[in-house]
MIVO-572082 format. One record per residue (C-alpha): x, y, z; residue number from 1. Coordinates in steps of 0.02 Angstrom, whole numbers, plus 50000, padded with zeros to 5 digits. Layout:
N
PT       u       v       w   resi
PT       X       Y       Z    NUM
...
This chain:
299
PT       u       v       w   resi
PT   49812   48161   50212      1
PT   49665   48115   50100      2
PT   49614   48275   50010      3
PT   49442   48203   49974      4
PT   49408   48205   50161      5
PT   49445   48391   50180      6
PT   49303   48516   50181      7
PT   49360   48667   50078      8
PT   49261   48780   50195      9
PT   49381   48732   50334     10
PT   49527   48799   50235     11
PT   49431   48960   50203     12
PT   49400   48973   50391     13
PT   49585   48942   50425     14
PT   49633   49080   50304     15
PT   49514   49201   50390     16
PT   49584   49156   50562     17
PT   49761   49185   50501     18
PT   49711   49357   50436     19
PT   49606   49414   50584     20
PT   49682   49320   50734     21
PT   49509   49332   50813     22
PT   49363   49209   50802     23
PT   49226   49342   50793     24
PT   49313   49446   50660     25
PT   49359   49291   50560     26
PT   49176   49236   50564     27
PT   49120   49408   50502     28
PT   49254   49405   50367     29
PT   49180   49251   50282     30
PT   48999   49279   50331     31
PT   48968   49143   50460     32
PT   48915   49147   50643     33
PT   49041   49146   50785     34
PT   48985   48972   50844     35
PT   49009   48906   50667     36
PT   49186   48979   50662     37
PT   49224   48903   50833     38
PT   49163   48735   50767     39
PT   49273   48754   50613     40
PT   49423   48789   50724     41
PT   49388   48631   50824     42
PT   49378   48530   50663     43
PT   49539   48609   50598     44
PT   49629   48562   50759     45
PT   49571   48383   50740     46
PT   49615   48380   50555     47
PT   49794   48442   50578     48
PT   49826   48370   50751     49
PT   49881   48540   50817     50
PT   49806   48681   50920     51
PT   49840   48799   50771     52
PT   49783   48954   50870     53
PT   49811   48985   51056     54
PT   49735   49122   51161     55
PT   49844   49274   51198     56
PT   49797   49441   51280     57
PT   49761   49532   51117     58
PT   49734   49394   50989     59
PT   49725   49211   50945     60
PT   49910   49179   50913     61
PT   49952   49054   50774     62
PT   50063   48907   50819     63
PT   50219   48865   50715     64
PT   50116   48734   50624     65
PT   49982   48862   50580     66
PT   50114   48982   50514     67
PT   50188   48840   50411     68
PT   50018   48806   50334     69
PT   49969   48989   50307     70
PT   50068   49019   50149     71
PT   50021   48863   50050     72
PT   49837   48871   50101     73
PT   49823   49058   50067     74
PT   49909   49038   49899     75
PT   49797   48893   49848     76
PT   49638   48986   49897     77
PT   49694   49143   49808     78
PT   49726   49047   49647     79
PT   49558   48962   49661     80
PT   49467   49128   49686     81
PT   49556   49204   49537     82
PT   49520   49055   49426     83
PT   49335   49065   49469     84
PT   49325   49255   49455     85
PT   49427   49286   49297     86
PT   49425   49163   49151     87
PT   49597   49139   49077     88
PT   49574   49233   48916     89
PT   49667   49352   48804     90
PT   49671   49536   48848     91
PT   49664   49662   48706     92
PT   49706   49833   48780     93
PT   49653   49932   48627     94
PT   49474   49869   48640     95
PT   49454   49817   48822     96
PT   49323   49905   48929     97
PT   49383   49822   49089     98
PT   49381   49912   49256     99
PT   49546   49897   49352    100
PT   49549   49937   49537    101
PT   49714   49996   49609    102
PT   49753   50026   49792    103
PT   49878   50166   49820    104
PT   49941   50273   49962    105
PT   49908   50460   49946    106
PT   50087   50510   49905    107
PT   50103   50367   49782    108
PT   49945   50400   49681    109
PT   49992   50586   49670    110
PT   50166   50550   49604    111
PT   50105   50414   49487    112
PT   49963   50514   49412    113
PT   50055   50548   49246    114
PT   50101   50364   49228    115
PT   49924   50307   49266    116
PT   49853   50433   49142    117
PT   49972   50367   49008    118
PT   49884   50198   49017    119
PT   49735   50270   48924    120
PT   49842   50307   48772    121
PT   49865   50120   48750    122
PT   49694   50067   48814    123
PT   49572   50211   48785    124
PT   49417   50118   48844    125
PT   49479   50044   49008    126
PT   49423   50119   49173    127
PT   49535   50145   49325    128
PT   49472   50155   49503    129
PT   49615   50215   49616    130
PT   49573   50187   49798    131
PT   49669   50260   49947    132
PT   49718   50114   50056    133
PT   49842   50062   50188    134
PT   49952   49908   50169    135
PT   49850   49787   50275    136
PT   49684   49831   50194    137
PT   49759   49828   50019    138
PT   49831   49653   50041    139
PT   49668   49587   50112    140
PT   49571   49658   49964    141
PT   49695   49581   49842    142
PT   49661   49413   49923    143
PT   49475   49442   49900    144
PT   49494   49493   49718    145
PT   49437   49672   49752    146
PT   49603   49756   49707    147
PT   49703   49708   49554    148
PT   49863   49793   49613    149
PT   49928   49885   49766    150
PT   50053   50026   49742    151
PT   50160   50106   49875    152
PT   50304   50091   49997    153
PT   50264   49909   50035    154
PT   50393   49811   50134    155
PT   50395   49642   50220    156
PT   50264   49574   50101    157
PT   50204   49396   50139    158
PT   50269   49263   50020    159
PT   50100   49232   49941    160
PT   50116   49399   49849    161
PT   50229   49453   49707    162
PT   50304   49626   49686    163
PT   50399   49733   49562    164
PT   50493   49895   49592    165
PT   50422   50048   49504    166
PT   50538   50189   49557    167
PT   50643   50256   49700    168
PT   50586   50403   49805    169
PT   50663   50520   49933    170
PT   50604   50674   50026    171
PT   50635   50860   49997    172
PT   50570   51020   50075    173
PT   50443   51133   49987    174
PT   50405   51312   50038    175
PT   50336   51480   49982    176
PT   50470   51577   49885    177
PT   50401   51742   49947    178
PT   50408   51691   50130    179
PT   50577   51601   50128    180
PT   50732   51629   50026    181
PT   50861   51510   50100    182
PT   51002   51597   50005    183
PT   51128   51526   50128    184
PT   51051   51352   50127    185
PT   50927   51267   50240    186
PT   51015   51219   50401    187
PT   50939   51096   50521    188
PT   50917   51237   50648    189
PT   50820   51342   50523    190
PT   50721   51189   50471    191
PT   50666   51162   50650    192
PT   50629   51346   50678    193
PT   50505   51353   50533    194
PT   50323   51305   50562    195
PT   50283   51143   50472    196
PT   50137   51089   50366    197
PT   50108   50904   50400    198
PT   50014   50781   50290    199
PT   49916   50652   50388    200
PT   49975   50472   50367    201
PT   50134   50523   50275    202
PT   50299   50427   50281    203
PT   50413   50559   50359    204
PT   50433   50483   50532    205
PT   50619   50468   50495    206
PT   50631   50658   50506    207
PT   50565   50661   50684    208
PT   50676   50516   50734    209
PT   50832   50601   50664    210
PT   50787   50766   50748    211
PT   50751   50681   50915    212
PT   50925   50602   50911    213
PT   50994   50780   50915    214
PT   50872   50839   51046    215
PT   50769   50936   50917    216
PT   50585   50939   50875    217
PT   50493   51013   50726    218
PT   50332   51108   50758    219
PT   50184   51043   50660    220
PT   50079   51200   50644    221
PT   49946   51131   50525    222
PT   49897   50954   50472    223
PT   49805   50924   50308    224
PT   49725   50760   50250    225
PT   49816   50740   50084    226
PT   49958   50803   49976    227
PT   49847   50893   49851    228
PT   49818   51031   49979    229
PT   50002   51063   50014    230
PT   50045   51195   49880    231
PT   49888   51295   49917    232
PT   49917   51292   50104    233
PT   50092   51360   50070    234
PT   50034   51496   49949    235
PT   50005   51634   50077    236
PT   50101   51568   50227    237
PT   50275   51543   50300    238
PT   50247   51356   50321    239
PT   50365   51226   50250    240
PT   50326   51044   50211    241
PT   50419   50881   50185    242
PT   50358   50786   50032    243
PT   50420   50657   49908    244
PT   50535   50725   49773    245
PT   50420   50679   49629    246
PT   50274   50766   49711    247
PT   50385   50918   49739    248
PT   50432   50921   49554    249
PT   50248   50938   49510    250
PT   50220   51072   49642    251
PT   50369   51170   49574    252
PT   50269   51212   49418    253
PT   50174   51336   49528    254
PT   50265   51503   49534    255
PT   50265   51522   49724    256
PT   50334   51349   49764    257
PT   50519   51325   49800    258
PT   50607   51159   49827    259
PT   50759   51129   49937    260
PT   50860   50979   49991    261
PT   50810   50910   50160    262
PT   50939   50946   50296    263
PT   50906   50773   50370    264
PT   51007   50634   50285    265
PT   50903   50484   50232    266
PT   50908   50337   50115    267
PT   50788   50330   49967    268
PT   50651   50199   49970    269
PT   50567   50096   49836    270
PT   50388   50116   49775    271
PT   50325   49947   49718    272
PT   50177   49863   49636    273
PT   50111   49711   49732    274
PT   49990   49579   49670    275
PT   49937   49403   49718    276
PT   50013   49250   49638    277
PT   49840   49210   49573    278
PT   49842   49371   49470    279
PT   49989   49302   49372    280
PT   49865   49205   49266    281
PT   49766   49365   49232    282
PT   49834   49439   49071    283
PT   49747   49605   49103    284
PT   49834   49631   49270    285
PT   50000   49578   49193    286
PT   49977   49708   49056    287
PT   49929   49842   49183    288
PT   50082   49809   49291    289
PT   50202   49805   49143    290
PT   50133   49969   49075    291
PT   50155   50053   49244    292
PT   50334   49990   49254    293
PT   50372   50060   49081    294
PT   50291   50227   49120    295
PT   50385   50243   49284    296
PT   50553   50233   49196    297
PT   50515   50407   49129    298
PT   50462   50484   49295    299
C-alpha cells in the first residue's frame, strides 16, 4: 500500500471507531459530523478491502481485519500525538514546574497518597493532578494525552499500553473497637450477621461471590461514595467494612479502628501503573513512574 495515498484523518477515524464501536460517538470523539464519519468509514472499507465494522444489535462490531489493524494504527497515532505534544527534551525534577495528571481509582489513590507525596521531596516545584477514573476512561485519556499515567487494578490491558507492577494488595475487615471485640475470631457467620458499610465502586465483589456459593449474603446497611468516609462512618456505629490492607493500616492510626483478617479466602491482586507506548519517549513520565515504583517498595 502506498502510504502517500493514505489520508491520516482516515486513520484517526478508524481509531475512534475502534474505541467507540458507534458511528455517532466516534464522530463526536474527533469532532466531525456523523455524515463525515460515515463517509470516512466508506473510504476505509475501500482502502483496506474489508467491511472493517459490521452492524450488531448493540454496536458496530469490528471484523478480524479491523482488530488486526487496531493495535498498529492506535500505537502509531499515539506516538504521533506524543511527539507533537511533548518535545523530546531532558527532564530536571529538581527545577521542573510541570503538571502531571494521574488517573487513579479511589482505593488506589488513598493507599498511594504517601508515595505520591514523596515525589515532592525530589521535585518540589512539580504539580500533581490526581483524577478519579475508571479503566476505560483512563485508557482513552492516555491515548488523547490527557493522563500521563493510570494507576489501579488494571487487567487485560490492550497491547498498545505498557505497565509496571507497583504493589500487591488484599482485603481485610475494619470495625469499631468499642462495638466489636472479636476475641474469638471473626467467623464467616459473624461476618454475615454484622451490618456492612459499603464503598461505591469498590473491588470486593469476590466477597459476595464467595458468600453466595455458601448460600450466604452480607447486608449492606450504608453505602458511601469513597474510602475517606469509612473510618468516620464506623466511629459511632456497629458497622464493619471490607477495605484494602494498606488503607486499613492508615485507618488503624485512629484509636477506634480495629483491623481483622477477612474470613473469606482470596488471592492478592496487583496494583499497576499503565502508560502508552508513546509516553516512553517522555522523560518526565518515565521519571514519575520510576519514582512511584521506588516509593511503593516501602509501602
